[in-house]
C-alpha positions as CSV (number, residue, x, y, z in Angstrom):
1,M,-15.2,18.1,9.0
2,K,-16.0,21.3,10.7
3,T,-12.6,22.6,11.9
4,L,-9.3,22.9,10.3
5,S,-7.6,20.8,13.0
6,A,-10.0,18.0,12.4
7,R,-9.1,18.0,8.8
8,Y,-5.4,18.0,9.6
9,R,-6.0,15.0,11.9
10,Q,-7.8,13.1,9.2
11,A,-5.1,14.0,6.6
12,H,-2.4,12.8,8.9
13,K,-4.3,9.5,9.5
14,E,-4.7,9.0,5.8
15,A,-1.0,9.8,5.1
16,K,0.1,7.3,7.8
17,W,-2.1,4.6,6.3
18,A,-0.8,5.3,2.8
19,L,2.9,5.2,4.0
20,G,2.2,2.0,5.9
21,L,0.7,0.4,2.8
22,A,3.6,1.5,0.7
23,L,6.1,0.1,3.2
24,A,4.1,-3.2,3.4
25,Y,4.2,-3.4,-0.4
26,F,8.0,-2.9,-0.4
27,V,8.4,-5.6,2.2
28,W,6.1,-8.0,0.2
29,W,8.1,-7.3,-3.0
30,Y,11.5,-7.7,-1.3
31,C,10.6,-10.9,0.5
32,T,9.0,-12.6,-2.4
33,A,11.5,-11.4,-5.1
34,Y,14.5,-12.4,-3.1
35,G,13.1,-15.1,-0.8
36,F,11.7,-17.3,-3.6
37,A,14.4,-16.6,-6.2
38,P,16.6,-19.6,-6.9
39,A,20.2,-19.6,-5.5
40,S,22.8,-18.2,-7.8
41,T,24.7,-21.5,-7.7
42,D,21.6,-23.4,-8.9
43,T,21.9,-23.9,-12.7
44,T,18.6,-25.8,-13.2
45,M,15.5,-24.1,-14.4
46,P,13.1,-23.2,-11.5
47,P,9.6,-24.7,-11.6
48,L,7.1,-22.5,-13.5
49,Y,3.6,-21.5,-12.5
50,W,1.5,-20.3,-15.4
51,G,4.8,-19.8,-17.3
52,F,6.5,-17.7,-14.6
53,P,9.0,-18.5,-11.9
54,L,7.3,-18.4,-8.4
55,W,9.3,-15.3,-7.3
56,F,8.2,-13.3,-10.4
57,L,4.6,-14.4,-10.1
58,L,4.4,-13.4,-6.4
59,A,6.5,-10.2,-6.6
60,C,5.3,-8.8,-10.0
61,I,1.9,-10.2,-10.7
62,I,0.0,-11.3,-7.5
63,G,1.6,-8.6,-5.2
64,P,0.4,-5.6,-7.3
65,V,-3.1,-7.0,-7.6
66,I,-3.3,-7.6,-3.8
67,F,-2.0,-4.2,-2.9
68,T,-4.2,-2.5,-5.5
69,L,-7.2,-4.1,-3.9
70,L,-5.9,-3.1,-0.4
71,C,-5.5,0.5,-1.6
72,A,-9.0,0.5,-3.0
73,L,-10.3,-0.8,0.4
74,M,-8.3,1.8,2.2
75,V,-9.7,4.6,0.2
76,K,-13.3,3.3,0.5
77,F,-13.2,2.8,4.3
78,L,-10.5,5.0,5.8
79,Y,-10.4,8.1,3.6
80,R,-13.0,10.8,4.0
81,D,-14.3,13.4,1.6
82,M,-13.7,16.8,2.9
83,P,-14.0,20.3,1.5
84,L,-10.8,22.1,0.6
85,D,-11.9,25.6,1.4
86,A,-10.5,27.1,4.6
87,E,-12.9,27.7,7.4
88,Q,-11.7,29.6,10.4
89,E,-12.0,28.0,13.8
90,T,-14.1,29.9,16.2
91,P,-12.6,30.2,19.6
92,H,-14.7,28.8,22.4
93,E,-15.7,31.5,24.9
């Protein structure tokens, strides 16, 4: 990254991806936690998968694993290593 503006563009791109992934994780958690939870009027025990109800398994075990892997892929392929020292842009003459 040569210029300061190029570093700002890259930083904004990385921030947008990070916010997008955080919002996607919230949507995942909300949909699986509330979408697969049994109705409050249902008094029977929900079916268990590996000892957990499906809503808990998806929202609290599988979801974090998936989004941790997505975060690692995002860092590997979208983030760039850049120096933190400030270089002045030279005006084009």
